[in-house]
N, CA, C and O atoms as a GROMACS GRO file, in nm:
protein
  580
    1UNK      N    1   5.537  10.753   3.890
    1UNK     CA    2   5.614  10.763   3.721
    1UNK      C    3   5.725  10.850   3.782
    1UNK      O    4   5.805  10.871   3.691
    2UNK      N    5   5.765  10.906   3.890
    2UNK     CA    6   5.843  11.000   3.912
    2UNK      C    7   5.928  10.892   3.965
    2UNK      O    8   6.035  10.906   3.905
    3UNK      N    9   5.938  10.783   4.052
    3UNK     CA   10   6.013  10.715   3.989
    3UNK      C   11   6.095  10.661   3.870
    3UNK      O   12   6.216  10.676   3.860
    4UNK      N   13   6.009  10.590   3.772
    4UNK     CA   14   6.052  10.600   3.680
    4UNK      C   15   6.148  10.729   3.568
    4UNK      O   16   6.233  10.714   3.481
    5UNK      N   17   6.084  10.846   3.624
    5UNK     CA   18   6.119  10.890   3.578
    5UNK      C   19   6.306  10.882   3.598
    5UNK      O   20   6.390  10.868   3.509
    6UNK      N   21   6.323  10.894   3.711
    6UNK     CA   22   6.432  10.920   3.846
    6UNK      C   23   6.575  10.830   3.769
    6UNK      O   24   6.694  10.854   3.748
    7UNK      N   25   6.433  10.664   3.736
    7UNK     CA   26   6.579  10.564   3.690
    7UNK      C   27   6.605  10.557   3.545
    7UNK      O   28   6.648  10.453   3.496
    8UNK      N   29   6.592  10.611   3.508
    8UNK     CA   30   6.600  10.691   3.306
    8UNK      C   31   6.694  10.774   3.302
    8UNK      O   32   6.796  10.773   3.233
    9UNK      N   33   6.654  10.856   3.388
    9UNK     CA   34   6.739  10.960   3.403
    9UNK      C   35   6.882  10.941   3.482
    9UNK      O   36   6.990  10.994   3.459
   10UNK      N   37   6.849  10.858   3.571
   10UNK     CA   38   6.995  10.783   3.568
   10UNK      C   39   7.049  10.667   3.496
   10UNK      O   40   7.168  10.649   3.521
   11UNK      N   41   6.985  10.565   3.397
   11UNK     CA   42   6.986  10.508   3.299
   11UNK      C   43   7.100  10.577   3.240
   11UNK      O   44   7.220  10.554   3.254
   12UNK      N   45   7.013  10.708   3.141
   12UNK     CA   46   7.075  10.778   3.104
   12UNK      C   47   7.217  10.853   3.117
   12UNK      O   48   7.297  10.857   3.024
   13UNK      N   49   7.239  10.911   3.238
   13UNK     CA   50   7.350  10.945   3.299
   13UNK      C   51   7.465  10.872   3.302
   13UNK      O   52   7.577  10.920   3.320
   14UNK      N   53   7.432  10.719   3.279
   14UNK     CA   54   7.515  10.629   3.315
   14UNK      C   55   7.540  10.495   3.198
   14UNK      O   56   7.598  10.387   3.213
   15UNK      N   57   7.462  10.558   3.070
   15UNK     CA   58   7.491  10.630   2.927
   15UNK      C   59   7.644  10.675   2.936
   15UNK      O   60   7.755  10.623   2.935
   16UNK      N   61   7.582  10.808   2.946
   16UNK     CA   62   7.679  10.904   2.913
   16UNK      C   63   7.802  10.906   2.985
   16UNK      O   64   7.890  10.992   2.993
   17UNK      N   65   7.792  10.830   3.020
   17UNK     CA   66   7.929  10.792   3.143
   17UNK      C   67   8.021  10.656   3.082
   17UNK      O   68   8.142  10.643   3.064
   18UNK      N   69   7.969  10.614   3.072
   18UNK     CA   70   8.060  10.506   3.057
   18UNK      C   71   8.032  10.454   2.896
   18UNK      O   72   8.024  10.336   2.860
   19UNK      N   73   8.021  10.560   2.822
   19UNK     CA   74   8.043  10.549   2.707
   19UNK      C   75   7.974  10.439   2.594
   19UNK      O   76   7.860  10.394   2.612
   20UNK      N   77   8.021  10.418   2.528
   20UNK     CA   78   7.998  10.265   2.401
   20UNK      C   79   8.031  10.183   2.464
   20UNK      O   80   8.033  10.081   2.396
   21UNK      N   81   8.066  10.164   2.572
   21UNK     CA   82   8.101  10.019   2.648
   21UNK      C   83   7.950   9.972   2.657
   21UNK      O   84   7.918   9.853   2.659
   22UNK      N   85   7.842  10.097   2.664
   22UNK     CA   86   7.714  10.071   2.676
   22UNK      C   87   7.636  10.064   2.616
   22UNK      O   88   7.517  10.068   2.645
   23UNK      N   89   7.713  10.044   2.464
   23UNK     CA   90   7.604   9.984   2.296
   23UNK      C   91   7.521  10.084   2.291
   23UNK      O   92   7.401  10.063   2.273
   24UNK      N   93   7.583  10.235   2.309
   24UNK     CA   94   7.478  10.315   2.212
   24UNK      C   95   7.392  10.269   2.113
   24UNK      O   96   7.269  10.269   2.110
   25UNK      N   97   7.446  10.244   2.061
   25UNK     CA   98   7.343  10.142   1.873
   25UNK      C   99   7.374   9.994   1.923
   25UNK      O  100   7.471   9.938   1.973
   26UNK      N  101   7.251   9.961   1.889
   26UNK     CA  102   7.283   9.769   1.901
   26UNK      C  103   7.210   9.723   1.756
   26UNK      O  104   7.110   9.778   1.709
   27UNK      N  105   7.265   9.638   1.711
   27UNK     CA  106   7.190   9.510   1.611
   27UNK      C  107   7.099   9.490   1.679
   27UNK      O  108   7.122   9.466   1.798
   28UNK      N  109   6.945   9.493   1.625
   28UNK     CA  110   6.846   9.385   1.643
   28UNK      C  111   6.745   9.404   1.575
   28UNK      O  112   6.683   9.509   1.552
   29UNK      N  113   6.725   9.286   1.536
   29UNK     CA  114   6.578   9.275   1.426
   29UNK      C  115   6.461   9.384   1.466
   29UNK      O  116   6.400   9.420   1.567
   30UNK      N  117   6.468   9.412   1.340
   30UNK     CA  118   6.223   9.467   1.379
   30UNK      C  119   6.201   9.405   1.390
   30UNK      O  120   6.247   9.307   1.448
   31UNK      N  121   6.044   9.444   1.299
   31UNK     CA  122   5.937   9.296   1.381
   31UNK      C  123   5.949   9.256   1.201
   31UNK      O  124   5.845   9.291   1.146
   32UNK      N  125   6.010   9.218   1.142
   32UNK     CA  126   6.029   9.198   1.020
   32UNK      C  127   6.107   9.065   1.021
   32UNK      O  128   6.107   8.973   0.939
   33UNK      N  129   6.183   9.080   1.153
   33UNK     CA  130   6.332   8.993   1.117
   33UNK      C  131   6.444   9.048   1.062
   33UNK      O  132   6.536   8.972   1.030
   34UNK      N  133   6.456   9.179   1.043
   34UNK     CA  134   6.538   9.189   0.974
   34UNK      C  135   6.631   9.294   1.029
   34UNK      O  136   6.610   9.415   1.030
   35UNK      N  137   6.769   9.210   1.090
   35UNK     CA  138   6.827   9.306   1.136
   35UNK      C  139   6.868   9.450   1.103
   35UNK      O  140   6.916   9.500   1.002
   36UNK      N  141   6.831   9.500   1.227
   36UNK     CA  142   6.906   9.689   1.180
   36UNK      C  143   7.006   9.736   1.265
   36UNK      O  144   7.036   9.669   1.363
   37UNK      N  145   7.052   9.823   1.246
   37UNK     CA  146   7.114   9.904   1.367
   37UNK      C  147   7.036   9.996   1.456
   37UNK      O  148   6.985  10.091   1.397
   38UNK      N  149   7.011   9.988   1.598
   38UNK     CA  150   6.902  10.071   1.660
   38UNK      C  151   7.007  10.162   1.762
   38UNK      O  152   7.122  10.149   1.803
   39UNK      N  153   6.902  10.255   1.775
   39UNK     CA  154   6.948  10.335   1.984
   39UNK      C  155   6.937  10.205   2.019
   39UNK      O  156   6.884  10.096   1.995
   40UNK      N  157   7.029  10.283   2.106
   40UNK     CA  158   7.014  10.146   2.292
   40UNK      C  159   6.889  10.238   2.307
   40UNK      O  160   6.838  10.218   2.197
   41UNK      N  161   6.827  10.304   2.356
   41UNK     CA  162   6.739  10.422   2.391
   41UNK      C  163   6.643  10.317   2.475
   41UNK      O  164   6.524  10.333   2.446
   42UNK      N  165   6.666  10.217   2.567
   42UNK     CA  166   6.543  10.110   2.613
   42UNK      C  167   6.593  10.156   2.762
   42UNK      O  168   6.697  10.196   2.815
   43UNK      N  169   6.461  10.128   2.798
   43UNK     CA  170   6.422  10.213   3.014
   43UNK      C  171   6.508  10.070   3.040
   43UNK      O  172   6.616  10.073   3.098
   44UNK      N  173   6.439   9.927   2.984
   44UNK     CA  174   6.531   9.813   3.091
   44UNK      C  175   6.614   9.732   2.977
   44UNK      O  176   6.596   9.675   2.869
   45UNK      N  177   6.676   9.751   3.032
   45UNK     CA  178   6.828   9.675   2.982
   45UNK      C  179   6.863   9.592   3.056
   45UNK      O  180   6.831   9.564   3.171
   46UNK      N  181   6.958   9.534   2.960
   46UNK     CA  182   7.049   9.411   3.004
   46UNK      C  183   7.229   9.517   3.109
   46UNK      O  184   7.289   9.613   3.061
   47UNK      N  185   7.244   9.483   3.175
   47UNK     CA  186   7.313   9.550   3.183
   47UNK      C  187   7.480   9.437   3.245
   47UNK      O  188   7.548   9.476   3.339
   48UNK      N  189   7.510   9.321   3.179
   48UNK     CA  190   7.639   9.233   3.186
   48UNK      C  191   7.612   9.176   3.055
   48UNK      O  192   7.527   9.196   2.969
   49UNK      N  193   7.729   9.087   3.071
   49UNK     CA  194   7.721   9.052   2.967
   49UNK      C  195   7.750   9.090   2.777
   49UNK      O  196   7.648   9.030   2.743
   50UNK      N  197   7.790   9.125   2.682
   50UNK     CA  198   7.779   9.118   2.508
   50UNK      C  199   7.688   9.169   2.500
   50UNK      O  200   7.673   9.266   2.425
   51UNK      N  201   7.579   9.111   2.589
   51UNK     CA  202   7.441   9.224   2.538
   51UNK      C  203   7.397   9.398   2.655
   51UNK      O  204   7.283   9.428   2.692
   52UNK      N  205   7.499   9.462   2.681
   52UNK     CA  206   7.467   9.526   2.765
   52UNK      C  207   7.425   9.626   2.725
   52UNK      O  208   7.516   9.685   2.668
   53UNK      N  209   7.267   9.722   2.718
   53UNK     CA  210   7.219   9.775   2.671
   53UNK      C  211   7.118   9.717   2.543
   53UNK      O  212   7.037   9.792   2.489
   54UNK      N  213   7.127   9.634   2.520
   54UNK     CA  214   7.026   9.532   2.457
   54UNK      C  215   6.896   9.576   2.581
   54UNK      O  216   6.903   9.652   2.678
   55UNK      N  217   6.768   9.482   2.524
   55UNK     CA  218   6.632   9.532   2.606
   55UNK      C  219   6.661   9.362   2.644
   55UNK      O  220   6.697   9.256   2.593
   56UNK      N  221   6.596   9.451   2.832
   56UNK     CA  222   6.589   9.305   2.856
   56UNK      C  223   6.434   9.217   2.855
   56UNK      O  224   6.320   9.260   2.836
   57UNK      N  225   6.481   9.090   2.880
   57UNK     CA  226   6.423   9.030   2.793
   57UNK      C  227   6.257   9.040   2.921
   57UNK      O  228   6.273   9.038   3.043
   58UNK      N  229   6.167   9.046   2.879
   58UNK     CA  230   6.006   9.041   2.930
   58UNK      C  231   6.038   8.951   3.060
   58UNK      O  232   6.046   9.037   3.147
   59UNK      N  233   6.064   8.804   3.133
   59UNK     CA  234   6.094   8.686   3.143
   59UNK      C  235   6.168   8.772   3.291
   59UNK      O  236   6.153   8.715   3.398
   60UNK      N  237   6.231   8.884   3.289
   60UNK     CA  238   6.359   8.886   3.341
   60UNK      C  239   6.272   9.015   3.433
   60UNK      O  240   6.298   9.070   3.540
   61UNK      N  241   6.186   9.026   3.358
   61UNK     CA  242   6.130   9.086   3.553
   61UNK      C  243   6.038   8.988   3.646
   61UNK      O  244   6.038   8.966   3.767
   62UNK      N  245   5.962   8.939   3.539
   62UNK     CA  246   5.891   8.814   3.688
   62UNK      C  247   5.961   8.746   3.744
   62UNK      O  248   5.929   8.703   3.855
   63UNK      N  249   6.138   8.700   3.660
   63UNK     CA  250   6.173   8.655   3.770
   63UNK      C  251   6.239   8.732   3.895
   63UNK      O  252   6.272   8.694   4.008
   64UNK      N  253   6.246   8.851   3.831
   64UNK     CA  254   6.344   8.938   3.959
   64UNK      C  255   6.198   8.994   4.073
   64UNK      O  256   6.194   9.048   4.184
   65UNK      N  257   6.106   8.954   3.986
   65UNK     CA  258   5.943   9.049   4.097
   65UNK      C  259   5.968   8.860   4.192
   65UNK      O  260   5.954   8.836   4.312
   66UNK      N  261   5.987   8.806   4.132
   66UNK     CA  262   5.936   8.679   4.198
   66UNK      C  263   5.991   8.663   4.296
   66UNK      O  264   5.926   8.660   4.401
   67UNK      N  265   6.158   8.644   4.298
   67UNK     CA  266   6.262   8.666   4.412
   67UNK      C  267   6.283   8.723   4.522
   67UNK      O  268   6.337   8.691   4.628
   68UNK      N  269   6.201   8.866   4.459
   68UNK     CA  270   6.150   8.964   4.553
   68UNK      C  271   6.074   8.904   4.624
   68UNK      O  272   6.106   8.829   4.716
   69UNK      N  273   5.983   8.928   4.595
   69UNK     CA  274   5.850   8.837   4.707
   69UNK      C  275   5.890   8.699   4.757
   69UNK      O  276   5.845   8.685   4.871
   70UNK      N  277   5.971   8.572   4.709
   70UNK     CA  278   6.017   8.478   4.804
   70UNK      C  279   6.108   8.523   4.878
   70UNK      O  280   6.158   8.434   4.948
   71UNK      N  281   6.193   8.725   4.905
   71UNK     CA  282   6.271   8.721   5.044
   71UNK      C  283   6.197   8.864   5.107
   71UNK      O  284   6.256   8.930   5.193
   72UNK      N  285   6.103   8.893   5.069
   72UNK     CA  286   5.986   8.949   5.176
   72UNK      C  287   5.936   8.924   5.205
   72UNK      O  288   5.864   8.997   5.273
   73UNK      N  289   5.896   8.723   5.180
   73UNK     CA  290   5.762   8.621   5.192
   73UNK      C  291   5.663   8.758   5.167
   73UNK      O  292   5.630   8.833   5.259
   74UNK      N  293   5.629   8.772   5.054
   74UNK     CA  294   5.475   8.842   4.986
   74UNK      C  295   5.422   8.721   4.869
   74UNK      O  296   5.492   8.624   4.842
   75UNK      N  297   5.310   8.740   4.817
   75UNK     CA  298   5.296   8.708   4.693
   75UNK      C  299   5.340   8.687   4.605
   75UNK      O  300   5.455   8.726   4.588
   76UNK      N  301   5.269   8.609   4.493
   76UNK     CA  302   5.375   8.645   4.376
   76UNK      C  303   5.292   8.795   4.299
   76UNK      O  304   5.171   8.818   4.300
   77UNK      N  305   5.385   8.866   4.248
   77UNK     CA  306   5.338   8.993   4.184
   77UNK      C  307   5.390   8.936   4.037
   77UNK      O  308   5.489   8.879   3.992
   78UNK      N  309   5.269   8.983   3.993
   78UNK     CA  310   5.288   8.996   3.773
   78UNK      C  311   5.310   9.076   3.763
   78UNK      O  312   5.367   9.116   3.865
   79UNK      N  313   5.304   9.130   3.708
   79UNK     CA  314   5.429   9.272   3.652
   79UNK      C  315   5.300   9.349   3.554
   79UNK      O  316   5.296   9.463   3.507
   80UNK      N  317   5.205   9.244   3.548
   80UNK     CA  318   5.119   9.321   3.443
   80UNK      C  319   4.993   9.353   3.579
   80UNK      O  320   4.872   9.369   3.563
   81UNK      N  321   5.028   9.353   3.640
   81UNK     CA  322   4.963   9.438   3.750
   81UNK      C  323   4.979   9.563   3.753
   81UNK      O  324   4.889   9.644   3.771
   82UNK      N  325   5.105   9.590   3.734
   82UNK     CA  326   5.140   9.734   3.718
   82UNK      C  327   5.060   9.773   3.605
   82UNK      O  328   5.025   9.889   3.629
   83UNK      N  329   5.000   9.725   3.461
   83UNK     CA  330   4.970   9.807   3.434
   83UNK      C  331   4.777   9.783   3.429
   83UNK      O  332   4.705   9.868   3.376
   84UNK      N  333   4.720   9.650   3.496
   84UNK     CA  334   4.643   9.658   3.522
   84UNK      C  335   4.558   9.725   3.557
   84UNK      O  336   4.474   9.784   3.488
   85UNK      N  337   4.578   9.721   3.725
   85UNK     CA  338   4.508   9.837   3.859
   85UNK      C  339   4.507   9.973   3.786
   85UNK      O  340   4.400  10.030   3.767
   86UNK      N  341   4.610  10.020   3.748
   86UNK     CA  342   4.558  10.202   3.641
   86UNK      C  343   4.456  10.235   3.601
   86UNK      O  344   4.370  10.317   3.632
   87UNK      N  345   4.486  10.086   3.448
   87UNK     CA  346   4.368  10.104   3.380
   87UNK      C  347   4.216  10.098   3.448
   87UNK      O  348   4.127  10.182   3.454
   88UNK      N  349   4.229   9.891   3.522
   88UNK     CA  350   4.091   9.928   3.630
   88UNK      C  351   4.103  10.047   3.661
   88UNK      O  352   4.086  10.118   3.562
   89UNK      N  353   4.134  10.131   3.792
   89UNK     CA  354   4.110  10.258   3.809
   89UNK      C  355   4.022  10.360   3.751
   89UNK      O  356   3.929  10.424   3.800
   90UNK      N  357   4.101  10.357   3.582
   90UNK     CA  358   4.037  10.465   3.463
   90UNK      C  359   3.940  10.394   3.498
   90UNK      O  360   3.856  10.432   3.579
   91UNK      N  361   3.941  10.307   3.453
   91UNK     CA  362   3.780  10.217   3.369
   91UNK      C  363   3.641  10.292   3.464
   91UNK      O  364   3.544  10.357   3.427
   92UNK      N  365   3.698  10.236   3.625
   92UNK     CA  366   3.547  10.251   3.771
   92UNK      C  367   3.550  10.363   3.798
   92UNK      O  368   3.451  10.410   3.853
   93UNK      N  369   3.686  10.464   3.766
   93UNK     CA  370   3.611  10.625   3.803
   93UNK      C  371   3.542  10.722   3.625
   93UNK      O  372   3.524  10.843   3.617
   94UNK      N  373   3.520  10.634   3.525
   94UNK     CA  374   3.396  10.613   3.430
   94UNK      C  375   3.512  10.700   3.308
   94UNK      O  376   3.499  10.820   3.283
   95UNK      N  377   3.601  10.629   3.256
   95UNK     CA  378   3.683  10.737   3.197
   95UNK      C  379   3.658  10.591   3.066
   95UNK      O  380   3.645  10.469   3.073
   96UNK      N  381   3.663  10.700   2.947
   96UNK     CA  382   3.586  10.614   2.855
   96UNK      C  383   3.721  10.602   2.816
   96UNK      O  384   3.824  10.666   2.835
   97UNK      N  385   3.672  10.449   2.728
   97UNK     CA  386   3.737  10.344   2.701
   97UNK      C  387   3.822  10.380   2.605
   97UNK      O  388   3.932  10.326   2.600
   98UNK      N  389   3.788  10.469   2.520
   98UNK     CA  390   3.810  10.475   2.405
   98UNK      C  391   3.989  10.570   2.429
   98UNK      O  392   4.074  10.525   2.353
   99UNK      N  393   4.028  10.660   2.502
   99UNK     CA  394   4.082  10.708   2.559
   99UNK      C  395   4.181  10.638   2.644
   99UNK      O  396   4.303  10.658   2.640
  100UNK      N  397   4.082  10.506   2.764
  100UNK     CA  398   4.170  10.358   2.814
  100UNK      C  399   4.298  10.344   2.692
  100UNK      O  400   4.420  10.359   2.698
  101UNK      N  401   4.185  10.303   2.563
  101UNK     CA  402   4.312  10.227   2.500
  101UNK      C  403   4.322  10.263   2.407
  101UNK      O  404   4.321  10.205   2.298
  102UNK      N  405   4.344  10.449   2.456
  102UNK     CA  406   4.487  10.495   2.361
  102UNK      C  407   4.620  10.456   2.468
  102UNK      O  408   4.719  10.384   2.454
  103UNK      N  409   4.564  10.548   2.593
  103UNK     CA  410   4.649  10.512   2.651
  103UNK      C  411   4.781  10.398   2.723
  103UNK      O  412   4.883  10.395   2.791
  104UNK      N  413   4.702  10.330   2.658
  104UNK     CA  414   4.780  10.147   2.735
  104UNK      C  415   4.867  10.132   2.571
  104UNK      O  416   4.973  10.070   2.565
  105UNK      N  417   4.801  10.202   2.438
  105UNK     CA  418   4.853  10.116   2.376
  105UNK      C  419   4.773  10.061   2.319
  105UNK      O  420   4.820  10.067   2.206
  106UNK      N  421   4.707  10.022   2.313
  106UNK     CA  422   4.583   9.907   2.230
  106UNK      C  423   4.561  10.016   2.105
  106UNK      O  424   4.531  10.135   2.096
  107UNK      N  425   4.600   9.888   1.994
  107UNK     CA  426   4.567   9.917   1.884
  107UNK      C  427   4.382   9.942   1.780
  107UNK      O  428   4.339   9.993   1.677
  108UNK      N  429   4.328   9.856   1.911
  108UNK     CA  430   4.210   9.888   1.867
  108UNK      C  431   4.142   9.836   2.040
  108UNK      O  432   4.171   9.753   2.126
  109UNK      N  433   4.004   9.977   2.011
  109UNK     CA  434   3.938   9.948   2.140
  109UNK      C  435   3.846   9.815   2.175
  109UNK      O  436   3.812   9.775   2.286
  110UNK      N  437   3.823   9.770   2.075
  110UNK     CA  438   3.811   9.574   2.160
  110UNK      C  439   3.849   9.543   2.210
  110UNK      O  440   3.789   9.513   2.313
  111UNK      N  441   3.950   9.522   2.204
  111UNK     CA  442   4.053   9.498   2.269
  111UNK      C  443   4.102   9.521   2.419
  111UNK      O  444   4.165   9.440   2.488
  112UNK      N  445   4.065   9.633   2.448
  112UNK     CA  446   4.017   9.711   2.574
  112UNK      C  447   3.923   9.651   2.606
  112UNK      O  448   3.966   9.547   2.657
  113UNK      N  449   3.843   9.651   2.606
  113UNK     CA  450   3.705   9.605   2.610
  113UNK      C  451   3.746   9.475   2.627
  113UNK      O  452   3.715   9.440   2.741
  114UNK      N  453   3.813   9.368   2.553
  114UNK     CA  454   3.725   9.251   2.585
  114UNK      C  455   3.810   9.255   2.701
  114UNK      O  456   3.737   9.228   2.795
  115UNK      N  457   3.968   9.282   2.758
  115UNK     CA  458   4.019   9.311   2.915
  115UNK      C  459   3.926   9.287   2.994
  115UNK      O  460   3.873   9.182   3.029
  116UNK      N  461   3.897   9.451   3.035
  116UNK     CA  462   3.809   9.548   3.109
  116UNK      C  463   3.624   9.484   3.113
  116UNK      O  464   3.517   9.517   3.163
  117UNK      N  465   3.682   9.373   3.024
  117UNK     CA  466   3.430   9.449   3.040
  117UNK      C  467   3.356   9.330   3.117
  117UNK      O  468   3.240   9.295   3.096
  118UNK      N  469   3.498   9.239   3.266
  118UNK     CA  470   3.457   9.250   3.357
  118UNK      C  471   3.399   9.399   3.469
  118UNK      O  472   3.294   9.416   3.529
  119UNK      N  473   3.523   9.484   3.458
  119UNK     CA  474   3.514   9.585   3.507
  119UNK      C  475   3.361   9.672   3.474
  119UNK      O  476   3.276   9.724   3.546
  120UNK      N  477   3.382   9.656   3.322
  120UNK     CA  478   3.256   9.716   3.210
  120UNK      C  479   3.147   9.658   3.301
  120UNK      O  480   3.058   9.738   3.329
  121UNK      N  481   3.136   9.545   3.349
  121UNK     CA  482   3.044   9.492   3.383
  121UNK      C  483   2.941   9.551   3.567
  121UNK      O  484   2.832   9.575   3.619
  122UNK      N  485   3.074   9.544   3.584
  122UNK     CA  486   3.027   9.577   3.770
  122UNK      C  487   3.041   9.758   3.711
  122UNK      O  488   3.017   9.815   3.818
  123UNK      N  489   3.057   9.841   3.635
  123UNK     CA  490   2.992   9.930   3.646
  123UNK      C  491   2.897   9.991   3.593
  123UNK      O  492   2.885  10.113   3.586
  124UNK      N  493   2.793   9.876   3.536
  124UNK     CA  494   2.610   9.885   3.490
  124UNK      C  495   2.654   9.824   3.633
  124UNK      O  496   2.754   9.885   3.673
  125UNK      N  497   2.625   9.752   3.697
  125UNK     CA  498   2.594   9.737   3.818
  125UNK      C  499   2.549   9.904   3.942
  125UNK      O  500   2.455   9.943   4.011
  126UNK      N  501   2.683   9.947   3.906
  126UNK     CA  502   2.666  10.032   3.952
  126UNK      C  503   2.569  10.144   3.885
  126UNK      O  504   2.534  10.224   3.973
  127UNK      N  505   2.521  10.172   3.775
  127UNK     CA  506   2.449  10.250   3.736
  127UNK      C  507   2.358  10.225   3.756
  127UNK      O  508   2.277  10.315   3.776
  128UNK      N  509   2.323  10.107   3.763
  128UNK     CA  510   2.193  10.058   3.817
  128UNK      C  511   2.161  10.069   3.906
  128UNK      O  512   2.070  10.151   3.910
  129UNK      N  513   2.203  10.003   4.052
  129UNK     CA  514   2.242  10.084   4.190
  129UNK      C  515   2.194  10.219   4.196
  129UNK      O  516   2.094  10.245   4.262
  130UNK      N  517   2.244  10.291   4.144
  130UNK     CA  518   2.209  10.408   4.094
  130UNK      C  519   2.119  10.510   4.085
  130UNK      O  520   2.091  10.623   4.125
  131UNK      N  521   2.073  10.383   3.985
  131UNK     CA  522   1.897  10.414   3.893
  131UNK      C  523   1.803  10.440   4.027
  131UNK      O  524   1.739  10.539   4.063
  132UNK      N  525   1.826  10.280   4.099
  132UNK     CA  526   1.722  10.257   4.192
  132UNK      C  527   1.747  10.320   4.300
  132UNK      O  528   1.647  10.378   4.342
  133UNK      N  529   1.823  10.330   4.352
  133UNK     CA  530   1.836  10.431   4.482
  133UNK      C  531   1.768  10.591   4.475
  133UNK      O  532   1.718  10.650   4.571
  134UNK      N  533   1.786  10.670   4.265
  134UNK     CA  534   1.772  10.810   4.240
  134UNK      C  535   1.582  10.723   4.262
  134UNK      O  536   1.530  10.739   4.372
  135UNK      N  537   1.533  10.672   4.193
  135UNK     CA  538   1.362  10.645   4.190
  135UNK      C  539   1.370  10.637   4.331
  135UNK      O  540   1.310  10.710   4.409
  136UNK      N  541   1.451  10.538   4.361
  136UNK     CA  542   1.311  10.466   4.532
  136UNK      C  543   1.373  10.550   4.628
  136UNK      O  544   1.342  10.518   4.742
  137UNK      N  545   1.477  10.679   4.619
  137UNK     CA  546   1.465  10.753   4.706
  137UNK      C  547   1.374  10.935   4.676
  137UNK      O  548   1.361  11.022   4.763
  138UNK      N  549   1.329  10.942   4.536
  138UNK     CA  550   1.178  11.012   4.507
  138UNK      C  551   1.088  10.944   4.526
  138UNK      O  552   0.986  10.996   4.481
  139UNK      N  553   1.063  10.798   4.600
  139UNK     CA  554   0.936  10.755   4.658
  139UNK      C  555   0.938  10.806   4.736
  139UNK      O  556   0.871  10.906   4.757
  140UNK      N  557   1.035  10.742   4.825
  140UNK     CA  558   1.114  10.795   4.919
  140UNK      C  559   0.991  10.916   4.975
  140UNK      O  560   0.877  10.918   5.022
  141UNK      N  561   1.084  10.997   4.939
  141UNK     CA  562   1.084  11.157   5.000
  141UNK      C  563   0.943  11.215   4.969
  141UNK      O  564   0.904  11.309   5.038
  142UNK      N  565   0.869  11.170   4.874
  142UNK     CA  566   0.720  11.182   4.792
  142UNK      C  567   0.646  11.083   4.889
  142UNK      O  568   0.527  11.111   4.881
  143UNK      N  569   0.662  11.001   4.960
  143UNK     CA  570   0.509  10.933   5.090
  143UNK      C  571   0.550  11.016   5.216
  143UNK      O  572   0.466  11.050   5.300
  144UNK      N  573   0.720  11.054   5.229
  144UNK     CA  574   0.729  11.091   5.349
  144UNK      C  575   0.742  11.273   5.377
  144UNK      O  576   0.780  11.334   5.477
  145UNK      N  577   0.690  11.325   5.235
  145UNK     CA  578   0.656  11.433   5.237
  145UNK      C  579   0.547  11.512   5.206
  145UNK      O  580   0.551  11.633   5.225
   0.00000   0.00000   0.00000
């Protein structure tokens, strides 16, 4: 998070320094395809050409990560892992699905539950193991006492 905050500060400073060259306002289609003027406050933007300040295409991140992985002899890094990993950690640590769903920005908690169902199943195994441990421990403790 700290790195993202630093990057955001860098982007804002760069926009202030370069002014209109960075397309402070851009013409972009809304969710219905209607073009409108919008403040260019995107975090990840194009840095060259006539579309400076416009949002970066989602595939750009994947392409950059692929090139980075190749250069550094690493396996493919899926950018979605940066979202999936923390959500999985939250799930495995007992954070409720509604909270995780809101944090991820899902409109419906069922979406989150469908995506993380495999982790919920692992959590169920942990519950069963925990209950079994408690029951068996009590039996063993009673037998030895």
